[in-house]
C-alpha positions as CSV (number, residue, x, y, z in Angstrom):
1,X,87.0,155.9,202.3
2,X,86.8,158.4,199.1
3,X,89.7,160.7,200.6
4,X,91.8,157.6,201.6
5,X,91.7,156.3,197.7
6,X,92.4,159.6,196.2
7,X,95.4,160.2,198.3
8,X,96.7,156.5,197.7
9,X,96.1,157.0,193.7
10,X,98.4,160.1,193.9
11,X,99.7,161.8,190.8
12,X,101.0,158.7,189.1
13,X,101.4,159.4,185.4
14,X,101.0,156.3,184.2
15,X,98.6,155.4,187.0
16,X,98.0,152.9,189.6
17,X,96.0,149.5,189.1
18,X,93.4,148.0,191.5
19,X,95.9,145.4,193.0
20,X,98.5,148.1,193.9
21,X,95.7,149.9,195.5
22,X,94.5,146.9,197.4
23,X,97.8,146.3,198.8
24,X,98.6,149.8,199.9
25,X,95.1,150.4,201.4
26,X,94.5,146.7,202.9
27,X,90.8,146.7,201.5
28,X,89.1,144.0,199.7
29,X,89.3,144.4,196.2
30,X,85.3,144.9,196.0
31,X,85.8,148.1,198.5
32,X,88.2,149.4,195.9
33,X,86.5,148.8,193.1
34,X,83.3,150.6,194.8
35,X,85.1,153.3,195.9
36,X,87.1,153.9,192.5
37,X,83.2,154.1,190.9
38,X,82.3,156.8,193.1
39,X,85.4,159.0,193.0
40,X,85.3,158.7,189.2
41,X,81.4,159.7,189.1
42,X,82.3,162.7,191.6
43,X,85.7,163.8,189.2
44,X,88.2,163.1,191.6
45,X,90.2,160.4,189.8
46,X,90.1,159.6,185.9
47,X,90.8,156.3,183.7
48,X,94.1,156.3,182.0
49,X,93.3,153.0,180.4
50,X,91.1,150.2,181.8
51,X,92.5,149.4,185.2
52,X,94.7,151.9,185.6
53,X,93.7,155.2,187.5
54,X,94.9,158.4,188.4
55,X,94.2,161.8,190.1
56,X,92.6,164.4,188.1
57,X,95.0,167.3,188.2
């Protein structure tokens, strides 16, 4: 799940929202939020601003 999320987030400068990721991946909102938390803790993604995320370059 972690790799799928990081790939879905991509390199968008402005970042992607939870809703965009939920639509793209077909996961529930809770699955997206939990995976974002894990990916962020491991340093794979970063928060652009609250609710927007992007891959760490």
